[in-house]
RODO-2510 file (C-alpha; in nm, 4 decimals, decimal comma):
residues 258
     n   res          X          Y          Z
     1     m    15,9179     3,2929    13,5450
     2     l    15,9157     2,9390    13,6840
     3     l    15,7136     2,8109    13,3882
     4     q    15,9577     2,9573    13,1380
     5     r    16,2619     2,8262    13,3271
     6     g    16,1088     2,4812    13,3168
     7     r    16,0546     2,5161    12,9426
     8     v    16,4140     2,6290    12,8901
     9     l    16,5460     2,3221    13,0749
    10     i    16,3192     2,0922    12,8745
    11     l    16,4259     2,2455    12,5432
    12     s    16,7932     2,2308    12,6442
    13     t    16,7722     1,8499    12,6554
    14     l    16,6495     1,8160    12,2979
    15     v    16,9888     1,7992    12,1272
    16     p    17,1311     1,5071    12,3319
    17     i    16,7966     1,3250    12,3139
    18     f    16,7832     1,3679    11,9351
    19     v    17,1385     1,2348    11,9026
    20     l    17,0435     0,9364    12,1206
    21     f    16,7308     0,8635    11,9147
    22     s    16,9286     0,8932    11,5893
    23     n    17,1572     0,6113    11,7009
    24     m    16,8938     0,4018    11,8756
    25     e    16,8943     0,1165    11,6224
    26     s    17,2650     0,0478    11,6656
    27     i    17,2401     0,0938    12,0436
    28     l    16,9578    -0,1611    12,0740
    29     i    17,1404    -0,4100    11,8518
    30     m    17,4470    -0,3638    12,0714
    31     f    17,2291    -0,4763    12,3643
    32     s    17,1317    -0,7936    12,1725
    33     q    16,7831    -0,6785    12,0746
    34     d    16,6007    -0,8144    11,7712
    35     p    16,7227    -0,6250    11,4580
    36     l    16,3692    -0,5715    11,3234
    37     v    16,2486    -0,4444    11,6614
    38     a    16,5507    -0,2100    11,6779
    39     k    16,4747    -0,0785    11,3286
    40     f    16,1087    -0,0084    11,4061
    41     a    16,1988     0,1427    11,7456
    42     k    16,4316     0,3967    11,5843
    43     q    16,1770     0,4752    11,3145
    44     y    15,9044     0,5407    11,5690
    45     l    16,1283     0,7409    11,8031
    46     m    16,2378     0,9741    11,5240
    47     v    15,8792     1,0360    11,4135
    48     a    15,7571     1,0709    11,7734
    49     f    16,0338     1,3155    11,8697
    50     p    15,8035     1,6214    11,8289
    51     k    15,5518     1,4368    12,0468
    52     l    15,8142     1,4015    12,3205
    53     v    15,8884     1,7737    12,3075
    54     l    15,5202     1,8672    12,3218
    55     a    15,4544     1,6205    12,6051
    56     g    15,7336     1,7740    12,8136
    57     l    15,6133     2,1298    12,7534
    58     m    15,2539     2,0351    12,8273
    59     d    15,3412     1,8555    13,1503
    60     c    15,5416     2,1584    13,2656
    61     h    15,2521     2,3916    13,1832
    62     r    14,9995     2,1586    13,3479
    63     r    15,1904     2,1405    13,6743
    64     w    15,2342     2,5187    13,6715
    65     l    14,8565     2,5621    13,6443
    66     n    14,8128     2,3076    13,9250
    67     s    15,0055     2,5411    14,1552
    68     f    14,7213     2,7925    14,1049
    69     a    14,4637     2,5195    14,1795
    70     k    14,3602     2,5278    13,8119
    71     n    14,4070     2,1581    13,7452
    72     h    14,0640     2,1522    13,5803
    73     i    14,1950     2,3555    13,2857
    74     p    14,4359     2,0857    13,1540
    75     m    14,1622     1,8281    13,2135
    76     i    13,9165     2,0249    12,9981
    77     c    14,1802     2,0696    12,7258
    78     s    14,2436     1,6950    12,7276
    79     l    13,8732     1,6076    12,7215
    80     v    13,8289     1,8290    12,4154
    81     s    14,1359     1,7132    12,2226
    82     v    14,1771     1,3453    12,3154
    83     p    13,8580     1,2194    12,1402
    84     f    13,9969     1,3598    11,8150
    85     h    14,3087     1,1455    11,8604
    86     y    14,1178     0,8509    11,7173
    87     l    14,0384     1,0628    11,4111
    88     w    14,4046     1,1552    11,3625
    89     c    14,5022     0,7886    11,4000
    90     y    14,2492     0,6910    11,1351
    91     i    14,3659     0,9634    10,8969
    92     f    14,7394     0,8999    10,9280
    93     v    14,7466     0,5260    11,0006
    94     v    14,4560     0,3940    10,7926
    95     y    14,3730     0,6547    10,5255
    96     f    14,7320     0,7559    10,4424
    97     d    14,8585     0,4060    10,5331
    98     l    15,1574     0,5428    10,7279
    99     e    15,1383     0,2622    10,9850
   100     l    15,3924     0,3192    11,2674
   101     v    15,4865     0,6622    11,1347
   102     g    15,1192     0,7609    11,1355
   103     i    15,0863     0,6726    11,5049
   104     g    15,3728     0,9084    11,5890
   105     i    15,2260     1,1897    11,3783
   106     a    14,8791     1,1441    11,5335
   107     g    15,0265     1,1673    11,8838
   108     a    15,2148     1,4863    11,7970
   109     v    14,8993     1,6457    11,6532
   110     s    14,6929     1,5619    11,9631
   111     l    14,9548     1,6965    12,2049
   112     g    15,0070     2,0028    11,9865
   113     i    14,6362     2,0868    12,0102
   114     q    14,6401     2,0437    12,3891
   115     n    14,9431     2,2710    12,4180
   116     l    14,7726     2,5293    12,2001
   117     f    14,4610     2,5276    12,4196
   118     l    14,6698     2,5697    12,7375
   119     q    14,8728     2,8504    12,5849
   120     v    14,5639     3,0374    12,4635
   121     y    14,3963     3,0071    12,8057
   122     t    14,7060     3,1283    12,9909
   123     y    14,7586     3,4220    12,7549
   124     f    14,4004     3,5504    12,7784
   125     s    14,3428     3,4718    13,1474
   126     e    14,2751     3,7922    13,3401
   127     e    14,3619     3,6193    13,6661
   128     l    14,7016     3,4883    13,5579
   129     k    14,8067     3,7816    13,3346
   130     y    15,1114     3,5867    13,2206
   131     t    15,3087     3,7471    12,9375
   132     a    15,6663     3,6245    12,9956
   133     t    15,8385     3,4131    12,7289
   134     i    16,1544     3,2028    12,7209
   135     f    16,3257     3,5088    12,5701
   136     s    16,2519     3,7309    12,8716
   137     p    16,5775     3,8370    13,0453
   138     q    16,4267     3,7728    13,3904
   139     v    16,4085     3,4012    13,3113
   140     y    16,7870     3,3777    13,3021
   141     k    16,8726     3,5569    13,6263
   142     k    17,1719     3,3608    13,7486
   143     e    17,0828     3,3119    14,1143
   144     e    16,7178     3,2295    14,0554
   145     f    16,8016     2,9940    13,7679
   146     k    17,0580     2,8123    13,9836
   147     l    16,8007     2,7739    14,2618
   148     f    16,5480     2,6360    14,0133
   149     v    16,7957     2,3785    13,8802
   150     k    16,8978     2,2828    14,2342
   151     v    16,5376     2,1995    14,3219
   152     a    16,4472     2,0439    13,9850
   153     m    16,7376     1,8055    13,9233
   154     p    16,6770     1,5698    14,2215
   155     s    16,3209     1,5185    14,0953
   156     v    16,4523     1,4515    13,7451
   157     f    16,6947     1,1860    13,8680
   158     m    16,4260     1,0287    14,0862
   159     f    16,1986     0,9809    13,7834
   160     w    16,4880     0,8516    13,5755
   161     i    16,5759     0,5901    13,8351
   162     n    16,2146     0,4750    13,8662
   163     w    16,1599     0,4373    13,4927
   164     w    16,5053     0,3074    13,4048
   165     i    16,4337    -0,0009    13,6153
   166     w    16,1503    -0,0840    13,3774
   167     e    16,3590    -0,0063    13,0685
   168     v    16,6429    -0,2313    13,1817
   169     i    16,3937    -0,5164    13,2248
   170     v    16,2646    -0,4473    12,8711
   171     l    16,6194    -0,4906    12,7379
   172     i    16,6677    -0,8098    12,9386
   173     t    16,3435    -0,9643    12,8107
   174     g    16,4465    -0,8663    12,4569
   175     t    16,7496    -1,0927    12,4851
   176     i    16,5167    -1,3854    12,5615
   177     s    16,2597    -1,3489    12,2839
   178     v    16,0405    -1,0916    12,1122
   179     d    15,7276    -1,2541    12,2621
   180     d    15,8682    -1,2223    12,6158
   181     q    15,9551    -0,8597    12,5495
   182     a    15,6051    -0,7899    12,4157
   183     t    15,4549    -0,9548    12,7250
   184     h    15,6585    -0,7335    12,9560
   185     i    15,5700    -0,4165    12,7628
   186     l    15,2038    -0,5147    12,7748
   187     t    15,2318    -0,5638    13,1500
   188     m    15,3968    -0,2226    13,1844
   189     n    15,1074    -0,0559    13,0026
   190     i    14,8493    -0,2233    13,2250
   191     y    15,0472    -0,1301    13,5351
   192     s    15,0919     0,2335    13,4271
   193     l    14,7177     0,2563    13,3562
   194     f    14,6456     0,2101    13,7257
   195     m    14,9578     0,3905    13,8454
   196     n    14,8181     0,7121    13,6964
   197     w    14,5806     0,7227    13,9936
   198     s    14,8709     0,7761    14,2295
   199     f    15,0207     1,0359    13,9932
   200     g    14,6959     1,2315    14,0117
   201     f    14,6926     1,2127    14,3919
   202     n    15,0584     1,3189    14,3938
   203     q    14,9928     1,6336    14,1926
   204     s    14,6949     1,7360    14,4026
   205     t    14,8987     1,6702    14,7190
   206     c    15,1821     1,8959    14,6017
   207     t    14,9343     2,1733    14,5212
   208     l    14,7389     2,1520    14,8464
   209     v    15,0419     2,1008    15,0745
   210     g    15,2182     2,3963    14,9129
   211     k    14,9094     2,6107    14,9646
   212     r    14,8782     2,5075    15,3307
   213     l    15,2465     2,5735    15,3980
   214     g    15,2160     2,9121    15,2291
   215     q    14,9403     2,9888    15,4794
   216     r    15,1646     2,8547    15,7611
   217     d    14,9094     2,5813    15,8247
   218     v    15,1477     2,2951    15,9026
   219     e    14,8775     2,0753    16,0554
   220     g    14,6610     2,1225    15,7451
   221     a    14,9550     2,0168    15,5270
   222     k    14,9982     1,7022    15,7379
   223     r    14,6281     1,6199    15,7031
   224     v    14,6474     1,6539    15,3256
   225     s    14,9522     1,4243    15,3192
   226     r    14,7754     1,1607    15,5277
   227     i    14,4705     1,1726    15,3005
   228     s    14,6987     1,1296    15,0002
   229     y    14,8695     0,8268    15,1571
   230     i    14,5340     0,6628    15,2286
   231     l    14,3926     0,7296    14,8803
   232     t    14,7127     0,6040    14,7138
   233     l    14,7113     0,2864    14,9229
   234     v    14,3443     0,2201    14,8523
   235     s    14,3898     0,2845    14,4793
   236     f    14,6825     0,0424    14,4605
   237     i    14,4866    -0,2268    14,6449
   238     v    14,1853    -0,1812    14,4160
   239     g    14,4071    -0,1667    14,1067
   240     s    14,5951    -0,4804    14,2083
   241     m    14,2696    -0,6699    14,2644
   242     i    14,1343    -0,5592    13,9256
   243     i    14,4556    -0,6614    13,7484
   244     y    14,4611    -0,9976    13,9288
   245     l    14,0968    -1,0761    13,8517
   246     k    14,0757    -0,9288    13,5007
   247     l    14,4276    -0,9733    13,3622
   248     l    14,3082    -1,1793    13,0655
   249     f    14,0533    -0,9101    12,9802
   250     f    14,3182    -0,6357    12,9651
   251     t    14,5589    -0,8474    12,7634
   252     s    14,2834    -0,9350    12,5137
   253     v    14,1999    -0,5656    12,4711
   254     l    14,5610    -0,4549    12,4222
   255     s    14,6872    -0,7515    12,2210
   256     e    14,5763    -1,0355    11,9944
   257     l    14,8515    -1,2639    12,1194
   258     p    14,7263    -1,5758    12,3060
***
């Protein structure tokens, strides 16, 4: 039922997010952003809205499978579907000449395929035997739903705070110039590329620590946490060195700006 409760919470946020996206152009202009940038941002956000929904549902499903130590299943689904993303981009961006709109459609198609693969695997898995849906009455049991929200919301706010720092800086750089804003966004993408290492360690840590605690192996849980700290630290050091030494290489790959 935890998977379906997570899906219900994700879907419940769609209306306010859609309203926010619908007014994004005027909101960005209110914060002194470039009018053309604001126009394109709203256009892309509206087209990419299905992609946002699918990304949220997929992430929820992926983390649920991680709790069963089946993190290889989402990886396989991604390895199968991601290479085709370039094909969808070519079809919608180049062949149909949809430009920015085509990028949003291609992303939604790729995530939709990944979600479909995960759903098919979960439905036919003999080990999981999962048949509940968001319409199942058990999903909405008051006490269990309240407990789920109580545990989930602090994590939600933590992620919001972390990412909103970056978004505020994006708005600030937009008041300086479009080139400065593009530079910051480019830097964010390079940074997030390496930060995904720590996200992967984080998910594996949650899975393994939860398993150890379920077995009442507190010392084993501590060992897993220490290993995670070490791997995260090493990955950040390596990532920082790569960025420092090869910054021009990454910027040349992601942008044609000098």
